[in-house]
Backbone as a chain_set.jsonl record, in Angstrom:
{"seq": "MNNLKTCRVCLLSKTLDAYTKDRTKKLGITNICKECAKIASRKYYVSNSKDIKKRTTCYSNSYIPKHSR", "coords": {"N": [[-19.152, 27.169, -35.14], [-19.593, 26.489, -31.698], [-17.031, 25.216, -29.733], [-17.034, 24.408, -27.11], [-18.39, 22.885, -24.174], [-20.423, 22.604, -21.276], [-19.898, 20.633, -18.481], [-22.277, 18.729, -16.692], [-21.815, 17.857, -14.151], [-19.3, 18.701, -12.941], [-19.407, 21.288, -13.749], [-17.66, 22.71, -15.392], [-16.419, 24.32, -18.301], [-15.539, 22.592, -21.136], [-13.624, 21.315, -23.921], [-15.07, 19.672, -26.805], [-13.901, 17.196, -27.248], [-13.47, 16.191, -24.748], [-15.561, 14.717, -23.96], [-17.54, 11.708, -24.144], [-18.831, 9.86, -26.978], [-22.291, 9.864, -27.896], [-24.922, 8.854, -29.539], [-27.598, 9.305, -29.104], [-27.977, 11.792, -28.082], [-28.384, 15.337, -28.695], [-26.11, 16.838, -29.617], [-24.493, 14.703, -30.063], [-22.809, 13.815, -28.114], [-22.08, 12.958, -24.664], [-23.54, 14.263, -21.547], [-21.869, 14.43, -19.458], [-18.489, 14.908, -18.639], [-15.496, 13.034, -19.538], [-13.764, 12.673, -17.367], [-15.403, 13.06, -15.07], [-17.232, 11.011, -15.517], [-15.589, 8.804, -15.257], [-14.924, 8.952, -12.545], [-17.476, 8.608, -11.409], [-18.064, 6.036, -12.321], [-16.095, 4.519, -11.053], [-16.785, 4.974, -8.37], [-19.291, 3.731, -8.307], [-18.492, 1.073, -8.801], [-16.949, 0.538, -6.499], [-18.873, 0.664, -4.473], [-20.582, -1.384, -5.238], [-19.154, -3.722, -5.643], [-19.219, -6.405, -4.752], [-21.614, -7.483, -5.817], [-21.102, -7.128, -8.56], [-18.841, -8.755, -8.963], [-19.951, -11.215, -8.29], [-21.912, -11.496, -10.306], [-20.24, -11.531, -12.564], [-18.725, -13.853, -12.101], [-20.747, -15.768, -12.17], [-21.567, -15.529, -14.843], [-19.183, -16.273, -16.127], [-18.924, -18.937, -15.319], [-21.133, -20.027, -16.55], [-21.045, -19.509, -19.358], [-18.464, -19.596, -20.46], [-16.453, -22.051, -21.748], [-15.115, -24.745, -19.831], [-12.628, -25.879, -20.522], [-11.271, -23.85, -21.783], [-10.354, -22.078, -19.946]], "CA": [[-19.737, 26.342, -34.101], [-18.931, 26.582, -30.407], [-16.338, 23.977, -29.418], [-17.036, 24.192, -25.671], [-19.617, 22.396, -23.565], [-20.308, 22.592, -19.825], [-20.208, 19.356, -17.838], [-23.349, 18.931, -15.727], [-21.374, 17.448, -12.821], [-18.26, 19.595, -12.422], [-19.781, 22.627, -14.196], [-16.549, 23.347, -16.093], [-16.514, 24.312, -19.755], [-14.454, 21.809, -21.706], [-13.751, 21.09, -25.358], [-15.933, 18.547, -27.131], [-13.177, 15.925, -27.175], [-13.439, 15.761, -23.351], [-16.81, 13.989, -23.734], [-17.676, 10.501, -24.955], [-19.879, 9.933, -27.991], [-23.607, 9.307, -27.569], [-25.76, 9.2, -30.689], [-28.957, 9.661, -28.69], [-27.98, 13.202, -27.668], [-28.479, 16.303, -29.797], [-24.769, 17.119, -30.142], [-23.791, 13.451, -30.311], [-21.895, 13.544, -27.006], [-22.747, 12.859, -23.371], [-23.639, 15.478, -20.738], [-20.846, 14.346, -18.419], [-17.147, 14.777, -19.222], [-14.857, 11.74, -19.323], [-13.196, 12.625, -16.018], [-16.498, 12.866, -14.123], [-17.784, 9.687, -15.778], [-14.645, 7.848, -14.686], [-15.09, 9.024, -11.098], [-18.772, 8.007, -11.096], [-17.95, 4.605, -12.576], [-15.272, 3.951, -9.973], [-17.589, 5.056, -7.153], [-20.293, 2.677, -8.437], [-17.829, -0.215, -8.64], [-16.539, 0.368, -5.103], [-20.045, 0.418, -3.642], [-21.299, -2.57, -5.709], [-18.167, -4.687, -6.129], [-19.622, -7.788, -4.463], [-22.618, -7.871, -6.802], [-20.461, -7.182, -9.874], [-18.002, -9.954, -8.984], [-20.861, -12.359, -8.287], [-22.504, -11.57, -11.641], [-19.173, -11.904, -13.488], [-18.408, -15.249, -11.844], [-21.877, -16.552, -12.661], [-21.466, -15.505, -16.302], [-18.012, -17.061, -16.527], [-19.214, -20.355, -15.097], [-22.206, -20.47, -17.431], [-20.84, -19.317, -20.782], [-17.105, -19.85, -20.925], [-16.154, -23.481, -21.605], [-14.125, -24.999, -18.783], [-11.314, -26.205, -21.077], [-10.596, -22.652, -22.291], [-9.893, -21.232, -18.826]], "C": [[-18.914, 26.458, -32.824], [-18.309, 25.241, -30.045], [-16.243, 23.707, -27.93], [-18.402, 23.713, -25.209], [-19.381, 22.341, -22.068], [-20.74, 21.235, -19.284], [-21.268, 19.597, -16.773], [-22.971, 18.5, -14.321], [-20.385, 18.45, -12.236], [-18.492, 21.054, -12.807], [-18.634, 23.412, -14.82], [-16.79, 23.272, -17.591], [-15.288, 23.604, -20.318], [-14.687, 21.644, -23.2], [-14.55, 19.813, -25.607], [-15.221, 17.202, -27.079], [-13.026, 15.414, -25.736], [-14.685, 14.967, -22.978], [-16.843, 12.744, -24.613], [-18.848, 10.658, -25.923], [-21.16, 9.283, -27.488], [-24.572, 9.756, -28.657], [-27.174, 9.617, -30.31], [-29.077, 11.12, -28.28], [-27.941, 14.125, -28.885], [-27.112, 16.594, -30.438], [-23.98, 15.853, -30.464], [-22.769, 13.11, -29.252], [-22.674, 13.55, -25.691], [-22.78, 14.204, -22.65], [-22.543, 15.555, -19.691], [-19.486, 14.155, -19.084], [-16.538, 13.431, -18.837], [-14.318, 11.601, -17.906], [-14.276, 12.361, -14.973], [-17.137, 11.492, -14.296], [-16.889, 8.613, -15.173], [-14.783, 7.8, -13.168], [-16.397, 8.347, -10.683], [-18.73, 6.498, -11.272], [-17.167, 3.917, -11.462], [-16.05, 3.916, -8.663], [-18.659, 3.957, -7.156], [-19.663, 1.311, -8.198], [-17.457, -0.469, -7.184], [-17.748, 0.023, -4.233], [-20.808, -0.841, -4.037], [-20.378, -3.702, -6.147], [-18.578, -6.132, -5.864], [-20.624, -8.292, -5.495], [-22.004, -8.029, -8.196], [-19.615, -8.444, -9.998], [-18.855, -11.215, -9.031], [-21.469, -12.576, -9.674], [-21.471, -12.032, -12.671], [-18.812, -13.377, -13.331], [-19.506, -16.158, -12.378], [-21.835, -16.634, -14.184], [-20.322, -16.398, -16.773], [-18.287, -18.548, -16.399], [-20.253, -20.876, -16.083], [-21.809, -20.482, -18.902], [-19.452, -19.587, -21.313], [-16.802, -21.333, -20.713], [-15.007, -23.701, -20.614], [-12.737, -25.279, -19.335], [-10.584, -24.977, -21.597], [-10.107, -21.735, -21.192], [-8.477, -21.489, -18.476]], "O": [[-17.686, 26.519, -32.87], [-19.003, 24.224, -30.05], [-15.451, 22.862, -27.512], [-19.433, 24.081, -25.773], [-18.266, 22.063, -21.626], [-21.828, 20.751, -19.599], [-21.175, 20.57, -16.024], [-23.727, 18.749, -13.382], [-20.612, 18.987, -11.152], [-17.853, 21.953, -12.261], [-18.632, 24.643, -14.783], [-17.308, 22.274, -18.093], [-14.15, 23.966, -20.019], [-15.806, 21.813, -23.686], [-14.686, 18.976, -24.716], [-15.866, 16.171, -26.885], [-12.508, 14.317, -25.527], [-14.856, 14.585, -21.821], [-16.252, 12.721, -25.693], [-19.738, 11.481, -25.713], [-21.129, 8.293, -26.757], [-24.988, 10.914, -28.685], [-27.874, 10.224, -31.12], [-30.19, 11.629, -28.147], [-27.513, 13.726, -29.968], [-26.986, 16.593, -31.663], [-22.913, 15.926, -31.073], [-21.945, 12.218, -29.451], [-23.783, 14.078, -25.616], [-22.136, 15.163, -23.076], [-22.309, 16.611, -19.102], [-19.347, 13.333, -19.989], [-17.014, 12.769, -17.915], [-14.408, 10.528, -17.309], [-14.088, 11.529, -14.085], [-17.542, 10.874, -13.312], [-17.383, 7.621, -14.636], [-14.76, 6.722, -12.575], [-16.421, 7.595, -9.709], [-19.296, 5.761, -10.465], [-17.554, 2.847, -10.993], [-15.981, 2.932, -7.928], [-18.905, 3.326, -6.127], [-20.225, 0.482, -7.481], [-17.634, -1.582, -6.689], [-17.648, -0.826, -3.347], [-21.613, -1.331, -3.245], [-20.78, -4.554, -6.94], [-18.303, -7.003, -6.689], [-20.493, -9.41, -5.992], [-22.349, -8.958, -8.927], [-19.663, -9.127, -11.021], [-18.521, -12.172, -9.731], [-21.534, -13.706, -10.158], [-21.787, -12.832, -13.551], [-18.614, -14.075, -14.326], [-19.222, -17.2, -12.971], [-22.048, -17.707, -14.75], [-20.481, -17.184, -17.707], [-17.922, -19.33, -17.277], [-20.244, -22.062, -16.413], [-22.206, -21.393, -19.629], [-19.284, -19.789, -22.516], [-16.892, -21.817, -19.584], [-14.05, -22.928, -20.575], [-11.748, -24.949, -18.681], [-9.378, -25.049, -21.835], [-9.498, -20.704, -21.481], [-7.943, -20.863, -17.561]]}, "num_chains": 1, "name": "protein.A"}
């Protein structure tokens, strides 16, 4: 079996351990390597940080008991 896969973002061939698991895919791993996924996640957070913080605060206020904070 071939132990290399090409990332669809950076287009580099990397070993299978450079990808996260995804049971919905044929090989059981994602199409994007961990490094590219990390960059994309960070980019998303930077551009949507206000919404993410607002959603997190709303969740915290609704579901976490006040005495446990």
